[in-house]
N, C-alpha and C positions, 0 to 999 in steps of 0.2 A: 504494500500500500504506500502511495506517495505521500509526502508531507502535505501537499495541497488537498488530497482527498481526505486525509486524516483530520486536517483543520476543518474542512467542511462538515465531516461527520460529527466532529466534536461540537460544532456550533449548534447541532440539532439537539437541544435539550428538551426536557419536558415542558419548559415554559416558552422557549423560542419558537416562532412559527417556522414551518418549512417553506423556504422561499422558492417559488416555482415560476417557470416560464413556459410559454407555448411557442413552438416552432412550426410555422405554416398556419395561415389564417383562412383556409378554405371552409367548406360546408361543415365539416365535423368539429371545427375549432369552437364553435358556439356551444356545442354539447359539453366539450371538455372544460371550457371556461366556467360554465354553470356548475359542473361537477366539482371543480377545484374550489369554487366559492362555497360549496356546501360541505366540503371535507373539513373536519375539525383540525385546527392548528395548522392550516395551510394558507399561504398568502401568495396571490398571483401578482408578481411584480414586474413582469416584462413579457414582450412578445416580439417575434421577428418573422419577416417574410421577405423573399427576394424583391417583392414589390413594396417599397417603403411606404408608399401612399396607402396601400391596403393594410399594412401593419399599423399605421397610425390611425386609420379609420376604425380598425378593430379595437385598438387600445382605447380610443375615445369612447366607443360604444360600451366598453366593459370597465371603464374607469381604471385602466391599467397604467401605472406611472410612466413606463418607458417603452419605446418601440425601436426596433433595429431592422436593418436590411441584411444582416448576416449573423449566423450563429457564433462565428469566431469573435465578432465585435461584441456581441452580447455577453459571451463568456468572459471577455476581457474587462468590460466596463461595468457589469452588474454582478452583484453578489448573489449567486444562484446555487441552490442545493439540488434542484431537480428540473428536468425538462420533459415536456410532452412533445414527442415528434409526430407531427400530423401531416407530413409532406407526402408526395407521391412515393410509392414503395421503393423505386429505384434509388431514392436518396436516403432511405432509412439507414443503411449500413454506414455510409460515410459520416452522416451527421451523428448517429449514435456513438460511433467510435470516437469522434471528436469530443463529444460531451463526456464520455467515460474517461478518456485520457485527461480531461480537465478536472476529474474528480467529482463529477455530477451524476446523480442517479438519473435513470432514463426510463420513461414509460412510452412505449411505441404503440401506435395504432397498428392493427393487423393489416397486411401480413408483416411479420417481424422483419423479414428481409426477402430477397428474391432467390436465395439459395441456402441450403443447409450449411454449406461451408462458411458463408458470411455469418450466419447465425451462430455457428460454433465459435467463431472468432470473438463475437460479442460476448457470448456466455463466458468464455475463458477470460476475457479482459475484465468483465465485471467481477468475476470471482477473484482475480488477481488484485484488483483495486479495492476489494471489499465494498462494492457498490451494488445497489439494487437495480435489476434490469427486468422490467415487466412488459407484458404485451396485452393489449386491450381486447381480449376475446369476450367482448361485453355481453353477447347473447347468453353466455353461460351464467350470467348473474341476474337474468330476468326472473321474476317471481315464478313464472310457469316452469322454467327449466329447473329451478331449485326444487319445485314439487316433484317433477319427474325424476330428478337426480336422487332424491331421497327415496322415492318408491323403488327405484332400481337397486340402489346400493344397500337398502335395508332388507332386500329380498322380498318385499311386499308382493311383488308380481311373480315371485318364484324364479326359477332358472329362465333366462331370457332365450327365446327361440329365434326371434326375428325383429329387426329394427329397420324402419323405412324412413329416410330423410328426404323431404321434398323442398326444393327451393325453386318455386315457379314465380319468377319476378322479372318483369321486362327490364332489360338494360337499355335505357333510352338512348345512350350514346351511340348504339349501333345504328339507329335510324337518323339521329339528329346531330351527332357529334358532341363535343369537339373530337375529331378523329385522331388528334395527336395525344389524347389521353393515354396514360401509361397502360391502362387495361387493354387498349386496342392496338398496341404496337406489335404484339406477337400473339398468335392464337392460343398460347398457353397462359398468358397473363390473366385472363378472366378467371381461371381456376386458382391462380395464386392470390387473386384479389377476393373472390367470392368463396372459394373452397374452404378457407379457414373457419367460416361460420359452421359448416357441416362437419369438417374433420375434427375441429376442437371438441365438438359435442360428441362425436363418435369415440374419440380417445377417452373422454371423461366417462362415458356411459359403459363402454365395452372393452376398450383397450386397443392395441395396435392392430390394424387390419393385416390380413395375410395376402395371398395371391389375389391380384386385382384383374377383373375383366371390365374393360372400359370401351364404350362406344361414344364417339363424338360425331354428330351429324348436323344437318341443316346449316351448311356452310354458307357464309356471306363474304363476298369480297368488298371491302370498304373502299371509299374514294382515295384513301392514302395508299392503297395497294395491299394492305394487310388482310389476311383471312381470319375470320372469326367463326366459331362454331356455336350455334345458339342452343343446341341440346346436348347434354352429357348424361350418360347412364352408366353408373358404376355398380358392380356387384363384387362382393368380397365376403369373407368370413372372419370371425374372431372366435376361435375355438368352436363350440357348437352353435354359435349364434350367426345366422345369415344376415347380411347387411346389404341394403339397397340405398344408393344415393342418386337422386334424380334432380337434375338442374335444367331449367329451361329459361332462356333469356328473351324469348319472343313475347309479343303482346298476348295478353290473356288475363284471366282472373288471377290476382296475386294470391299465393298460398305458400307459407313457410311453416312446415309442420314436421313433427317427429311422431311416428307411430311405433309403439313398443308392444310386442306380444310375448307374454310369459306363460309359464305353466299354470299360474293361479289367477291371471288377469291380464288386462291390457291397459294401455294409457295412450291418450292422444293429446299432444301439445300443439298449440297454435301460437307461434311467436308474435304475430301481429295483434292478436286479441289478448295475448298474455294470459292464456288459459291452459289448464292441463286437467283433463277429466280422466278418472280411473274407473274401469268397468270390471267388476268381479261378481262371481256367482253369489246367490243368497241361498239359504236353506229351503226355500219354497219350491213347490212343484214347478215344472217347466214354464207353463203359461203365466203363472203368478210371478215366477222369477223374472221372466222377460219384462213384464209390466213394472215390477219393482226396480229392475236395473235401469229401464228407460226413464222412470221418474227420478232415480238417483242421478243419472247423467244430467238430466235437465236441471235438477236442483244444484249440482256442482257448477254447471255453466252459469246459471243465474247468479249464484253467490259471488263467483269470481268476477263476472262481468260488472256487477254492482261495485265490488271492491276496486276494480281497475278504474271505473269512472269516479268513484269517491276519492281515490288517491290523487287522480288528476285534478278534480275540482278543489280539494283541500290544498293541494300544492299551489294552484293558481291563487288561492286566497292567502297563501303563506301560513296556513295553519299547520301544515306539515312540510317537510323538505322533500317533496316528491313532485313528479311531473308525469309526462306520458311514459308508457312502458319502455320505449327506447332510451329516453333520457334517464329513467331510473336504473336501467341495466348498466349504462356507462357510469352513472353516479356511484353505484355499488361497487363496480370494478375499481374505480378510482379510490373510493374509500378504503377498500381492502389493500390497495397498494400502499397508501400512506399510513395505514394502521400498522403494517409490517415494518415500515421504516421507523415509525415513532417508537414501536415496542421492541425493535431489534429482533424480530421473529422472521422465519422463512416466509417467502411469498406464498399465498394461496396457489395451489398447483395449477388452477385454471388460468392464472395470468403469469406464471413463472416463465422466465426466459427459456428454460429447458423445454417446457411444453411448446412455446412458440417455435422453437427449433424443430421439434418433432412434427408439428403441424405442417411446416414448410416441407419437410422431407416427404411426408405422405402426399401432399399436394403435387409435388414434383413427380412422385410415383404414379399418380393418376394421369398426369400429362404424358409421361413416358409410355404407360400402358395403352394409351389411346392410339399410339402410332401415328399421330398427326405430324405434319411437317412443321417443326418449330425452328428451322434453320435460319429464317429471315426475320429480323427484328427491325422495325422502322425506327430510325433515330428521331428524337424529339426535334421538331422544327426543320427536319430535313426530308420528310416523306415526299417522294416524287421529284426531289431536286435534281437527282442524277440524270433523269431522262427528260428534263425540261429543256426545250430548245433555247439556243442563244437568242438574245433580243435583237429584233430587226432594226429597232430605232429606240432612242431614249424615250421613256414614258413622259407623257404630258398631263395625264389625269391620275389623281390619287384617290383611292377609295379607302376610307376608314370604316371598318365594319363590313368588309367584303365577304366575310365568312357567314353572314346572316342570311336569312330568308330573302329579303329584298336585295341585299348586296350581291348575292350570287347571280340573280337575274340581271341586275344592273351591269355587272362585269360581262356577262354573256352578250348583252345588247351593245355595250361599248365596243367590244371586240368585233362584233358583227358590223358595226358602223365604221370600223377602220381605225379606231383610236388605239394608241399605245398606253397601257394602263399599268399602274403600280398599285398593289394592294398591300396594306399594312395590317397584319393580323397578330393576335396575341400568341398564336401557335400555328402549327401547320394544319389549320382546320379547313382550308379550302379544298373542295373536291378536285384535286389537281388533274385527275384523269379527264375531267370535263374541260379543263382549261389548259391543255398542252398547246399553248400558242406562243409564237415568237414575238407577240406584242403584249405579253403579260409578265410582269415581274412581281414576285411575292416576297415580301420581307417581313421579319418579325419586329414587333415594337409595341409600345404602350402609349396610348394617347395622353396619359398623364405624365409622360416623360418628355421634357423639352428636347433633349438630345435626339431621341427617337423621331420626334416630329420634324425636327430640322433636317435630319438625314432623309426622311421620307419625302420632304417637300423640295428637295434639290431638283431643279429643272422642271418643276411642276407648274402648269398654268391653271388647272382647275382641280378643286378639292371637294369631294363628297364626304360629309360627316354623317354616317349612319350608325356609328358605334353606340352600343348600349351595354352597360355593365349590370349584371344581376345584383340587386340590392334589396335590403329589407327595411332599414331605418332611414330616416331623413338625413342623418349625418352621413350614412353611406352614399346616398344619392348625391349629396353635396360634394363629397370627396371624390367619387368615382364617375359621376356623370356631369354635374354642373360645372365644377371648377376645371375639369379637363376640357370642356367645351370652350371655356374662356381661353385656355392655353392654346387650343387649336386656332382660335381666331387671332391671338397674338402672333403666333408663328406664321400664319397666313399673311398678316400685315408685313412682318419682317421679310418674308420671302417674296413679297410683291406678286402674289397670285392674282390671276384675273378674276376669279370668282370662287366663292365658297358656297356650296349648296348644302343646306342643313335640313334634315328631315325631322319635323315636329310630329304632332299627332292631333287628330280631331278630338281626342279625349280631353284636351285642354280647354275645349269649349264646354259650356253647359248645353246639353243636347236633349233635355227632357221635354215633357209635354208642353211647357210654356215657352220653349225656345223659338218656335216659329221658323222662319227662314234664316239660314246662316250663310253668309258670304265672307270673303276675305276682309270686308270692312267691319264685320262683327268682332267686337273685342273678345279676347279670351275670357274665361269665366272670372268675373270680378271677385268671386269668393274662392279663388284658386287655392288659398292657404288651407282650406278645409277639404280639398279634394284628395284623391288617392295620390301617393307619393310619385308615381310614374307621371301622371298628368301634371302634377305640380313641378316636378323636376324639368320636364320638357318646356313648360311655360317659363320657368326661371332661366333656362338656357336661352330661350328665345329673347327674353328681356335683355340679357347681357349682349347677345349678338346684335339686336336691333339698336341698342344704345351705341355700340361700337360702329355700327353702320352710319349712324347719324353724326356722331362726334368725331370719328376717325376715318370715315370713308371706307370702312370695310366693305368690299364688294360682295354683298350677301344676297342670297335668294333662299327663301324658306318654302318648303313643300310639306303639306300636312296630309298624309294618306288617311283614308278611311279604314274600314275593316278589310284588310288585305287577305285575299285567298288565292289559291292556285298552286302551281308546281313548287314543290319544296316546302310547302307550309303544312301545318297539322290540320287534318279535316275536322277535328273536334275543337272548333274555334270558340274561344271564350267571348268573342264578340257577339255570339249567338246566345250563349248561356254558360253556366258553370257545369263542366263535365266531370264526372267521377265514375270510371268504368262504364257501365251501360246506362248510367243515370245522367240526364241533362236537366238542370234547373234553369228554365228560360227566364230572362229578365223581363218580367211582366207577362202580358197575355200573348206576346209573339205575333200580333196581327199587323203591326205597322211594317212597312218596307224599310229594310236596313241599308245603311250607306256602304254597300260592298264595292270593292274594286279589285280587278285582277292584278296579280303581281306583275304580269307582263306589261300591263298598261301603266302601272306605277313606274316601272323601270323606263318605259318609253318617255314618260313625262320628265323623269330625272335627266335623261339624255338631252331632251329639248331644253332643259334648264341651263345648259352650258352653251347652247347653240343660238338661242334667241337673243339678239342684242337689246340693250337698254332696259333690262328688267331688274337691275340691281336695286336693292331696298324693298322689293316686293315679296309678297307671300301668295301662295296658291294652294287651294284645297284640291285634293285628288279623290273624287268620288264619282262613280259612274251613275247613270240614270237609275233611280230606284226600281228594282225589279223583283227582289225576293224578300219575303218576310222570314222571320225565324221559323215559322211553321213550314214554309216552302222549303227552306234549307234543310231542315231535319227530315222531311219526307224524302227529299232527293238523296240525302246521306244514307238513310236506311234502305232505300230502294237500290242504290248503286253499290252499297256495301253488303247487301243481303243481311241487314242487321235488324234487331229488334231492340230499340232503346226505350227506357222508361223515362218518358218526357213529362216533366212537371212544370206547369205554368205558374210561377210564383209571384204573388204581389210584392211590390218593392218594399212595402212596410215590413215584411218578414225579414228581408235581408238587413234592413235598417235597424230593426229592434234587436236582432242577433248581434249586430255590430255594437249597438248601444250597450247591450249586456256585457259584452267583452270589455268595452271601454270602462264600464263601471267597476269591473274587477281590477282593471289596470289602475284606476284611481285608488281603490282600496289598498292595493299592494304597492302603490307608488312606482309603478312600472315606468321605465324611461320613455315609453311610447305613449304615455297618457296625455301628452300635450295636444295631440291631434284629436279634436272633438268630432265624433261621427257626424256625417252630413247626409241628410235625406236626399239632397240634390245630387250628391255624388253617386249614390246608388241609382236614383231615378235617371240620371244621365246615361246609364248603361242601356236603357230602353231604346236610345237613339231615335226618338220621335221627331226630332228636328228634320227639316228639309234642307239639304245642302244644295245651294245654287252654285254650280261650278262653271257658269258660262264664261267667266273671266279666264279661267284656266284653259278652257277649250279655245277661246278666241286668241289670247295673247301667246299661248304656247303652241297653238295649232295642234291641240291634243284631241285625239279621236279614240276614246276608250271603246270597249266592246259594244255596250248599249244593246246587247242581244241576250235575252233570257237563256236561250239554249246554250250559247257559248259560255255564259257565266256559269251555268250548272256543269257543263262538260269540263271546262278548264278549272273552275274554282273548286268544284267538289270532286268530280270524277278523277281528274289528274292528281289532285292532292291525296285521294284515297289509295292510289295504286301502291305506293311504298308500304302502306299499312297492310293492305291485303296481301302483298307478297311476303310480308314478315310473318303472317299467321299461317301461311300455307305450308 
């Protein structure tokens, strides 16, 4: 053990808090931050992310004192006892080794590493330095799994004959990207990423599997050239126990379950419901036994469902330190990790580094037994670069946000019109097989980074700003959407571009029953501060750009698309209603015609926006003639997809009252998001009962959208449905 690590270990006394930091501020970081806050005697003092702006936004949202853009800098400048490493898996090994060498305990998100050899090295290093190395196999800490675990280990079910693990959960990245996600760079990575949920449970319930029989099928070749297998079926044994593991990443009803059959009974666990029901014989005759058991199963399910809901509700009210089942499982895994550190005890076997190592070994075994070709791994940010043709001419058009739904169609039309285009993306997320053109250059960059923008705008005459960051809080929108837009404009002025085209949204208007006719002369919603954050952020960005256009002659054109449908978009569009599996809750009665527009027509207008002279300082709304109601759309969707949806026409007051109830809870618990008071007008605006007069756009841009009901249905619904239908075949 080094002096540094001994000093850090000595600093953790019964009274002193364990000083903890988070590395990586993606989706899972929020769950870990909440879990750290709830852990006794632990203080979250720092966070870091390669994107400093994102780290700072996360730190602000969670009131974390310090933010960094590298682990090395954070370890040097902050007094840290432990780090949670929540980055993509291919970075786990190097970051964990760096932290362990600095004498810091490490808690890794699963998968622990990408190979057993890497995991072995970390386990050995942690042991050598006297440090704790944990892996967040959080499903094993769910209340349902704990019930199942007790039933199996206590022999309540008798000797176990068969266990079936089902992970039927669509992996949305396969259809929508980003395609440079680590999971999608190699066909085996999805098992290294998802497999630990099943394999860790298998090891805990039954032990190490023996000979594996694996089938991987339903192969998909992604736009980055990588192959992915949607369905995996694994058969093995552990002693006398037969094991089936079934994984399906295609669209379908989600189900994550474990079924255990023993000599004396069976158990069915549902991870998503957080329930585990046990079925055993009674002393009654067969028919009465059947009735008694059915009643017993129903009673167990009812009690557990009520308990799950109660824990969630009481957690929201801060009466208990609990939340939804997923949050609770991470919270309990985190608490177990820190309890071991605090008490100087061995880690719970479920999160021990040695277990993490064994999980990876068996996941690799599944991949090898499948006999799929894993010889090609797409490098981050380099997918397709090797076979991209040399540029025929320097780009003059820059597209920010070219990897998005509208951005892809825009690039396609710009290339067809003869422009040389540069697309700046956060990763290699463009479908490069579609765009192997000698007039397209793809570069990586962040719109919040001035140096990236300056590099991207070199030699550029026209800039499209379509980029949008996924955000939850207003602070995140300000940091990741609004302020980057200001920076884009500043760099445009410095680069002396001829025109900046910004895509706003009609959502920034009030478009409810009292709106009447909306034109470009109609002001954005005067009560925008009470609208949803997306609409508000777009309006705030427009205000900044418009002010710069007036005061500093920024050559600006604003386009506000309506409900955009068509190729590359999702057919289950929230502009129609709130979709959840086969349920669609329509905003209102669904009888008014909605402001649809085809993505191909939006892209055509965007192209015209750099070609038409003298339109600087103007804005244009992009909506086709009103043709389809929500009812029409849903009928076409069901007919063309051969679907049966449960369509509910919900009055707006129901959505509003639900939002109001949630806000009341936020007030009671002093939630950071309590500042935004729910707005009935915001919900009512989703009905889109306004009439959009786009005669100015048609006239000044010479824009001729479809204006044909059949084409709108064919391209907007039929074409959008095709990838989804192919995914379920």
